[in-house]
C-alpha positions, 0 to 999 in steps of 0.5 A: 287378599287377605286370609287370618286365623285370628282371636277377637278381642277387640274391634278392627277396620280393616280399612285400615290394615295393610295385608302385611298386618294380617300375614306377618302376625302368627297364627292366632294372634289377637289384633286390637282394633279401633274403640268403637264396638262393631268388631269387624268392619269393611269400610266404604272405601275398602274393594277387596276381600277379607277372608277370616278362616276359623275365627273366634269372636270374644266380648260384646260386639254391638255389631259382629260385622260391617259391610260397607263395601267388598267382600267379607268371607268368614270360614268356621267363625264362632260368636258367642255374642253377635249383637245386630249381627253382619250388617252388609250395606254396599258388599257382599258377606260369605258365611260358611260354617258359622256359629252363632249362639245368641238368638236374632240379629243375625244377617242385615241386607240394608242396601239393594246392592247388598249380598249374602251366601249363608251356607251350614250356619248354625244359630240358636233360634230361628236364622234371621235376616232383617229382624225377621226369621228367614224362610226358604223364599229368601230374595235373589240378594241371598244364597242359604243352604244347609243351615241349622237351628237349635 
């Protein structure tokens, strides 16, 4: 399991990041990643857990996070701009006290195996799932509690 406190300025694909690269970096370090526009990516071959605590995402990514496999845990993440938000395919995302300061496109579950837990998420405008405002009747793949729209 990887733990990190980071300030993201450039995207990073975790399938190419060794656990030592996270553990040995100083708290608050800037981790420079790939040249695409996805801020956080767990690739299809990645099957572990990545846990980011108190993270700020800078810039204007096309997608905040792409989870092709594995589990992404975001706790205390602040995204000034999030593009297409959290895109989950085969994996799982758990977002606790995440702040989206831009409207729309917060979460997409593109495959039936995709799972999401949203606890205490703050959004500008309604929380969106697959491009639509998410109601109380979210699917069985989603746990959603204590979320606030402003």
